[in-house]
C-alpha positions, 0 to 999 in steps of 0.5 A: 289232090291228094291223089294227084300229088301221090301219082305224081310222086309215083310217076317220078320215082318210077322214071328215076328208078327206070332211068338208073336201071338202063337200057339193059334192064329194059331189054330184059324186062321186055324179052321176059314179057314177050316170053310170057305173052308167047307161052301156050298156057298164057295164050289159052287162058286168054283165048278162054277168058276172051270167049267167056267174056264174049258170051257173058256180054251177049247173055247180059245184053239179051236180058238188059238191052232194051233197058240200055240208052240207044247209043250204048245199045247201038254201040254194042251192037256194032261191036258185036257185028264187027266181031263175028269174023275170026281174026287173030290178034297179036296175043294169039286170040281170035275174035270169035 
């Protein structure tokens, strides 16, 4: 209950501060976020993290895949099969 009250209080404070900041501040924050997302260094880091994450999941699945429940193992296999093609997403990373 304490955590729920803390969350509700935080959401209320965020809403009030956001409403006071107004549309102009929102647009500034949005423009800044877009500039960061389009930065080549950020995009390269995101792609590297995605590739390393996929490799780690593949290695881990090969080691423990036979000990996972069937529904989880099937889901992982279907996600791996679906991600075989190279498709650019909004962040400039690919599903390789």
